[in-house]
C-alpha positions in Angstrom: -6.5 191.2 219.0 -7.2 191.5 215.3 -5.5 194.9 213.8 -6.3 195.3 210.1 -4.6 198.5 209.1 -4.0 199.9 205.7 -0.8 199.4 203.8 0.3 202.7 204.3 0.3 202.4 208.0 2.5 199.2 207.7 5.3 201.0 206.2 5.2 204.0 208.2 5.2 206.2 205.0 2.4 208.9 205.2 1.6 209.0 201.5 0.9 205.7 199.7 3.4 204.8 197.1 0.9 203.3 194.7 -1.3 205.3 192.6 -4.7 205.6 194.3 -6.6 204.2 191.3 -5.0 200.8 192.3 -6.8 200.9 195.5 -10.0 201.3 193.6 -9.5 198.9 190.9 -10.9 195.8 193.1 -14.4 197.5 192.9 -17.0 195.6 190.8 -14.6 193.0 189.5 -15.8 190.2 191.6 -18.9 188.1 191.1 -20.7 187.7 194.5 -23.4 185.1 193.4 -24.0 182.1 191.0 -27.4 183.2 190.0 -28.4 181.2 186.8 -25.4 178.8 187.1 -26.1 175.1 187.9 -23.4 174.1 190.2 -22.4 170.5 191.3 -24.2 169.5 194.5 -20.8 169.3 196.6 -19.8 173.0 195.8 -23.4 174.1 196.2 -23.5 172.5 199.5 -20.1 174.2 200.5 -21.3 177.7 199.4 -24.4 177.3 201.5 -22.5 176.3 204.4 -20.6 179.8 204.1 -21.6 182.4 206.7 -22.2 185.6 204.8 -22.8 187.5 208.0 -19.1 187.6 209.2 -17.9 191.0 209.0 -14.4 192.0 207.7 -13.1 193.0 211.0 -13.6 189.3 212.2 -11.8 187.8 209.6 -8.4 186.3 210.4 -7.2 185.7 206.7 -8.2 185.3 203.3 -7.9 182.3 201.1 -7.5 182.7 197.5 -7.9 179.7 195.3 -6.7 180.1 191.7 -6.7 177.8 188.6 -5.9 178.2 185.0 -7.1 176.0 182.3 -5.7 175.3 178.7 -6.9 173.0 175.9 -4.0 170.8 174.5 -5.4 170.8 171.1 -4.9 174.5 171.1 -1.4 174.9 172.1 0.0 174.9 168.5 -2.4 177.5 167.3 -1.4 181.1 167.0 -2.8 182.7 170.4 -4.8 185.2 168.7 -6.5 182.5 166.5 -7.1 180.5 169.5 -8.8 183.6 171.2 -10.9 184.2 168.2 -11.9 180.6 167.9 -12.8 180.5 171.6 -10.1 177.9 172.4 -7.6 180.0 174.2 -6.6 179.6 177.9 -8.8 180.7 180.7 -8.4 181.5 184.5 -10.6 181.7 187.6 -10.0 182.5 191.2 -12.4 182.2 194.4 -11.9 184.3 197.4 -13.0 183.3 201.0 -12.6 184.9 204.3 -11.7 182.7 207.0 -12.5 183.2 210.8 -10.6 181.1 213.3 -12.8 181.1 216.4 -15.7 180.0 216.1 -14.7 178.4 212.7 -16.1 180.0 209.7 -16.0 180.9 206.1 -17.3 183.7 204.2 -17.5 183.4 200.2 -16.3 187.1 199.2 -16.6 186.5 195.4 -14.9 184.9 192.3 -13.6 186.0 188.8 -13.3 184.0 185.7 -12.0 185.2 182.4 -10.0 184.2 179.2 -6.3 184.9 178.8 -6.1 188.1 176.7 -3.3 187.9 173.8 -3.8 191.1 172.1 -0.9 193.4 173.1 -2.9 196.8 173.3 -5.6 195.2 175.3 -5.7 197.0 178.9 -6.0 193.4 180.5 -2.9 191.9 178.8 -0.5 190.5 181.0 2.2 189.5 178.2 0.8 186.1 177.2 2.4 185.5 173.8 1.4 181.7 173.5 -1.3 179.1 174.3 -0.3 176.8 177.4 -1.2 175.5 180.8 1.7 177.3 182.4 0.5 180.5 181.0 -3.0 180.1 182.1 -1.9 179.3 185.6 0.4 182.3 185.9 -2.6 184.5 185.0 -4.7 183.0 187.5 -2.4 183.9 190.3 -1.3 187.2 188.8 -4.9 188.5 188.6 -5.6 187.2 192.0 -2.5 188.9 193.6 -3.4 192.0 191.7 -6.9 191.9 193.2 -5.4 191.3 196.7 -3.1 194.1 196.2 -5.6 196.5 195.2 -7.5 195.5 198.2 -5.2 197.7 200.5 -6.1 195.6 203.4 -3.4 194.3 206.0 -4.7 190.7 206.7 -2.7 187.4 206.1 -3.4 185.6 202.8 -2.9 182.2 201.5 -2.9 181.6 198.0 -3.7 178.0 196.9 -3.1 176.5 193.5 -2.8 172.9 192.3 0.3 174.0 190.1 3.4 173.7 192.1 5.6 175.2 189.7 3.4 178.4 189.6 3.3 178.8 193.2 7.0 178.3 193.3 7.3 181.0 190.6 5.0 183.4 192.5 7.1 183.1 195.8 10.5 183.2 194.0 11.4 179.6 195.0 11.3 178.4 191.3 12.6 180.1 188.3 11.8 179.9 184.5 13.7 178.3 181.5 12.5 181.5 179.6 11.8 184.8 181.2 8.4 185.7 179.8 6.4 188.6 180.5 3.8 186.5 182.3 6.4 185.2 184.5 7.5 188.8 185.3 4.0 189.9 185.8 3.5 187.0 188.3 6.6 187.4 190.5 6.4 191.2 190.5 2.9 191.1 191.7 3.7 188.8 194.6 6.9 190.9 195.3 4.6 194.0 195.7 2.2 191.8 198.2 5.3 190.6 200.0 6.6 194.2 200.4 3.3 195.5 201.8 2.3 192.4 204.0 5.7 190.8 204.9 6.8 187.4 204.0 4.7 185.9 206.9 1.7 187.7 205.6 1.6 186.0 202.1 1.3 182.2 202.3 1.4 179.7 199.4 -0.3 176.3 199.7 -0.4 173.4 197.0 -3.8 171.9 196.5 -3.7 168.5 194.7 -5.7 168.9 191.6 -9.1 166.8 191.2 -8.9 165.7 194.8 -12.2 166.8 196.0 -11.0 169.9 197.5 -14.2 171.7 196.7 -12.9 175.3 196.3 -10.3 174.2 194.0 -12.9 172.2 192.2 -15.0 175.2 192.0 -12.2 177.2 190.2 -11.7 174.5 187.6 -15.5 174.3 187.1 -15.7 177.9 186.6 
């Protein structure tokens, strides 16, 4: 029997420890369609195969694909200059709901944004340089923050083509330098694990450019 209770019921605490504004922050941050965007045929086919009529209470888990992108030619630029020239890092994530029986997927939404380097910007997670590892961390961090704000007790699997970043998110891999992006990444997943339990948060590596359609969609976005 499916029991998707709220986080506050998991801990037994009557009042939620997190600000209520966090649980409203996921509103309007996902795109739900691809209107005006010409997608590759295999991605379009996968999207059309999704069953958008599957209700929330029939979903058994969430699948979140996250990917970061960085231009090698820009890694030696000052980050604010790279951002101004449009060559800074970017990230994207795609969220799917999975039903086990009968098998089915529902596309919940997606988001894609540039990494923000301006320290006073509300979307700044601490990035202070241009690099693929920074982009991958931002992708998973923002995906985790969306998931945390959803305030929904359902198992969630995060998928990425970066083994290192998945390991840093799960706490199994450290970092040569403790940067703010690393702290934001691990702390976001620590919060999720505290809410869902270790078994409720799963990490899965997806080989890059291997034809895994949802990972390809992340990279394409």
